C-alpha positions as CSV (number, residue, x, y, z in Angstrom):
1,M,97.3,16.5,73.5
2,K,95.8,15.2,76.8
3,I,94.4,17.8,79.1
4,H,93.6,17.1,82.7
5,S,91.0,19.4,84.3
6,I,89.1,19.8,87.5
7,P,86.0,17.6,87.2
8,I,82.8,19.4,86.2
9,F,81.0,18.4,89.4
10,V,83.2,20.9,91.3
11,F,81.8,23.7,89.1
12,L,78.3,22.4,89.4
13,S,78.7,22.2,93.2
14,F,80.0,25.8,93.2
15,G,77.0,27.0,91.4
16,T,74.6,25.0,93.5
17,L,76.1,26.3,96.8
18,L,76.0,29.9,95.6
19,A,72.4,29.4,94.4
20,F,71.3,28.3,97.8
21,S,73.3,30.7,99.8
22,P,71.0,32.9,101.8
23,A,70.3,36.4,100.5
24,V,68.3,39.3,101.9
25,K,64.7,39.0,100.5
26,A,63.5,41.8,98.4
27,A,62.3,44.8,100.5
28,T,63.8,43.5,103.8
29,F,66.8,45.2,105.3
30,Q,68.8,45.4,108.5
31,S,68.7,48.6,110.7
32,N,72.1,49.3,112.3
33,F,71.4,51.5,115.3
34,T,72.6,52.7,118.7
35,T,70.4,53.0,121.7
36,A,71.1,55.9,124.1
37,L,69.6,54.0,127.1
38,T,69.9,50.4,128.2
39,G,67.7,47.7,129.8
40,T,64.0,48.4,130.0
41,D,64.6,52.0,129.1
42,A,66.2,51.2,125.7
43,S,62.8,51.3,124.0
44,K,62.0,54.7,125.6
45,G,65.2,56.6,124.6
46,D,66.9,57.8,121.5
47,I,67.4,55.0,118.9
48,L,69.8,56.4,116.4
49,L,70.1,54.8,112.9
50,N,73.8,54.6,111.9
51,S,73.4,52.7,108.7
52,I,71.3,50.2,106.8
53,T,72.5,46.8,105.4
54,Q,70.7,45.3,102.4
55,N,71.8,42.5,100.1
56,G,75.1,42.5,101.9
57,I,75.7,46.2,101.3
58,K,76.0,48.7,104.2
59,F,75.2,52.3,103.5
60,S,74.4,55.5,105.3
61,N,73.8,58.1,102.6
62,F,70.4,58.9,104.0
63,N,68.1,61.4,102.2
64,F,65.8,62.9,104.9
65,V,62.4,64.6,104.7
66,T,62.9,68.4,104.8
67,S,59.4,69.7,104.4
68,A,55.8,68.6,104.8
69,S,52.4,69.9,103.9
70,I,49.4,68.6,105.8
71,L,46.6,68.4,103.2
72,E,44.1,66.6,105.3
73,N,44.1,65.5,109.0
74,D,41.1,64.6,111.1
75,V,40.4,67.3,113.7
76,Y,41.6,66.6,117.2
77,T,39.0,67.3,119.9
78,G,40.6,65.4,122.8
79,G,41.2,61.8,123.8
80,N,41.8,59.4,120.9
81,T,40.4,61.8,118.3
82,G,42.2,63.3,115.3
83,A,44.7,61.4,113.1
84,A,48.4,62.1,112.6
85,S,50.4,63.6,115.4
86,T,54.1,63.9,116.4
87,D,55.3,61.3,118.9
88,K,58.5,60.2,120.6
89,G,59.9,57.7,123.0
90,D,59.0,58.5,126.6
91,K,62.6,59.5,127.4
92,A,63.8,60.4,123.9
93,N,64.9,63.7,122.6
94,S,62.9,65.4,119.9
95,P,63.1,68.6,117.8
96,F,59.8,70.0,119.2
97,L,57.4,69.0,121.9
98,T,54.9,66.4,120.7
99,Q,51.7,67.7,119.4
100,E,48.2,66.1,119.0
101,D,46.4,68.8,117.2
102,L,48.2,69.1,113.9
103,K,46.1,71.2,111.5
104,A,45.7,70.8,107.8
105,G,47.1,73.8,105.9
106,N,49.1,75.0,108.9
107,A,52.7,75.5,107.7
108,S,54.1,75.5,111.3
109,D,52.5,72.1,112.0
110,G,53.8,70.8,108.7
111,A,57.3,71.8,109.7
112,K,56.9,69.8,112.9
113,V,56.0,66.7,110.9
114,A,59.1,67.2,108.7
115,A,61.3,67.7,111.8
116,F,60.1,64.4,113.5
117,L,60.6,62.5,110.2
118,G,63.7,64.3,109.0
119,N,66.3,62.9,111.4
120,N,67.9,59.5,112.2
121,N,66.2,59.0,115.6
122,L,63.9,56.0,115.1
123,N,62.1,57.0,118.3
124,N,60.8,60.2,116.7
125,I,57.7,59.2,114.7
126,I,54.3,60.2,113.3
127,D,51.5,58.5,115.4
128,T,48.1,58.0,113.9
129,E,44.8,57.3,115.8
130,D,43.3,53.9,114.9
131,T,40.4,55.4,112.9
132,G,42.3,58.6,111.9
133,K,42.5,59.8,108.3
134,F,45.2,62.0,106.8
135,K,46.9,63.1,103.6
136,I,50.4,64.6,103.8
137,N,52.9,65.6,101.2
138,L,56.6,65.2,102.0
139,K,59.7,66.6,100.2
140,F,63.2,65.1,100.5
141,A,66.4,67.0,100.7
142,S,67.3,66.1,97.1
143,N,65.9,64.3,94.2
144,I,65.9,60.5,94.3
145,T,66.8,58.5,91.2
146,Q,66.7,54.8,90.5
147,D,70.1,53.3,90.1
148,N,71.6,49.9,89.4
149,T,72.7,49.0,92.9
150,G,69.7,46.6,93.5
151,L,69.0,48.4,96.7
152,D,65.6,49.9,97.8
153,N,65.2,53.6,97.6
154,L,62.7,54.3,100.4
155,F,62.8,52.8,103.9
156,F,59.9,52.6,106.3
157,W,59.5,51.6,110.0
158,E,56.1,51.0,111.6
159,R,55.4,50.6,115.3
160,G,53.1,47.7,116.1
161,K,53.2,46.0,112.6
162,N,49.5,46.2,112.4
163,S,48.6,49.1,110.0
164,K,48.6,50.2,106.4
165,L,49.9,53.3,104.6
166,T,49.4,54.4,101.0
167,I,52.3,56.1,99.2
168,Q,52.6,57.8,95.8
169,A,55.5,59.7,94.2
170,L,55.6,63.5,93.8
171,D,57.7,65.4,91.3
172,A,59.5,68.7,91.9
173,N,56.2,70.6,91.4
174,N,54.4,68.5,94.0
175,T,52.4,66.8,91.3
176,I,51.4,63.2,91.8
177,I,53.2,60.8,89.4
178,G,53.4,57.1,88.9
179,R,51.0,54.8,90.8
180,A,50.0,54.5,94.4
181,I,50.8,51.5,96.5
182,T,49.6,50.5,99.9
183,L,52.1,49.1,102.4
184,D,50.8,46.6,105.0
185,S,53.1,46.6,108.0
186,A,51.8,43.1,109.0
187,T,54.1,41.9,106.2
188,F,57.1,43.9,107.3
189,G,60.3,42.3,108.5
190,D,61.4,42.6,112.1
191,A,63.4,45.8,112.6
192,G,65.3,44.4,115.6
193,F,64.0,46.8,118.2
194,K,60.9,48.0,120.1
195,I,59.8,51.5,121.0
196,D,57.7,52.8,123.9
197,T,56.3,56.2,123.0
198,M,54.2,58.9,124.6
199,E,51.1,57.7,122.9
200,I,51.1,54.2,124.2
201,G,51.4,52.5,127.6
202,G,54.2,50.0,126.8
203,E,56.8,49.0,124.2
204,Q,55.8,47.6,120.8
205,Q,57.7,45.7,118.2
206,V,58.8,47.7,115.1
207,G,58.6,46.4,111.6
208,S,60.6,47.6,108.6
209,W,60.2,47.5,104.8
210,G,61.9,49.0,101.7
211,V,60.4,50.1,98.4
212,K,62.0,50.6,95.0
213,L,61.0,53.4,92.7
214,Q,59.9,50.9,90.1
215,E,57.1,49.8,92.4
216,L,55.8,53.3,92.3
217,G,56.0,53.4,88.5
218,V,58.7,56.1,88.4
219,S,62.4,56.4,87.8
220,S,62.8,59.5,90.0
221,L,60.9,61.5,92.6
222,S,61.2,64.6,94.8
223,G,58.8,63.6,97.4
224,L,55.9,61.4,98.6
225,Q,52.3,61.7,99.3
226,L,51.2,59.7,102.3
227,T,47.6,58.7,102.8
228,A,45.9,56.9,105.7
229,D,42.3,55.8,105.4
230,K,40.0,55.3,108.4
231,S,40.3,51.5,107.9
232,F,44.1,51.5,108.0
233,N,44.3,51.1,111.8
234,G,46.4,54.2,112.3
235,P,50.0,53.8,111.0
236,D,52.7,54.9,113.4
237,F,55.7,55.4,111.2
238,K,59.2,56.7,110.4
239,L,60.6,56.9,106.9
240,L,63.7,58.1,104.9
241,A,65.2,57.7,101.5
242,R,68.5,56.6,100.1
243,S,70.5,59.1,98.0
244,S,71.2,57.6,94.5
245,Q,75.0,57.9,94.7
246,I,76.3,55.6,97.4
247,S,79.7,54.8,98.9
248,S,78.9,51.3,100.1
249,E,80.7,48.6,102.0
250,K,80.1,45.1,100.7
251,V,79.4,42.7,103.6
252,P,79.8,39.1,102.5
253,E,77.2,36.6,103.6
254,P,78.7,34.3,106.2
255,S,77.5,31.1,104.5
256,T,78.6,32.3,101.1
257,T,82.1,33.0,102.4
258,A,82.2,29.6,104.0
259,S,81.0,28.0,100.8
260,L,83.7,29.7,98.7
261,G,86.4,28.7,101.1
262,F,85.2,25.1,101.2
263,L,85.2,24.9,97.4
264,A,88.7,26.5,97.2
265,V,90.0,23.8,99.5
266,I,88.5,21.1,97.3
267,A,89.8,22.6,94.1
268,A,93.3,23.0,95.6
269,G,93.3,19.4,96.7
270,L,92.2,18.1,93.3
271,L,94.9,20.1,91.5
272,R,97.6,18.8,93.8
273,N,96.6,15.2,93.2
274,K,96.3,15.5,89.4
275,P,99.3,14.8,87.0
276,K,100.9,17.7,85.2
277,F,99.6,18.7,81.8
278,L,101.0,16.5,79.0
279,V,101.6,17.8,75.5
């Protein structure tokens, strides 16, 4: 029996093209957002996160911060003193008025931290003075568990891309678990927008970065402990988590789609030009 088949180079080419097709690098992601204002005011108004795209998957099953406990926060005495405070775009909406003098152990101030982080407005953030030091425990709306989607579990944005932030997982009893890691926003990807908030005199670029639970040495968590040291240059940040169960939409990579289409044309042409199977 003589069998005619598609030459092996077609399959090799197929694998090669797929191997070199661009994919989202680990920890980077695309923020899909809507700005309430336009032009030069866009960075000052509401910037509402609609969804995130990572590794070609778009999702919006966000798991927001619902409570916060301020364990440590440098005392505010005026000017550029203190550490963590609530901040917003110059013309953005916010759940409360911004506040500089957030006090450690004050439940009301902790609730304000949670409110500014616990929404999809990327122009509601926590601002930190350059040499400020704080430690804050956060709780999410529901437990976060590692899954097999290949997506990150925690998503961070930082104004200025020039600061660090240490994070560590918390269990349901607010006990520290796993290991602490320090994020350096200088290595963050470009989030695709700028913000101009009450604490600064002009707009700044925002960076974004994702973290998997494995990086924290855990398979599930209920919250995070955030720490900024005096040497961290004052992180100005927003964060949220992804619920473990997702209803995602696969978004093909443009070059991958083109490669597959090109190979399909080649294969079809070869088959048309080959003789029929002979037995």
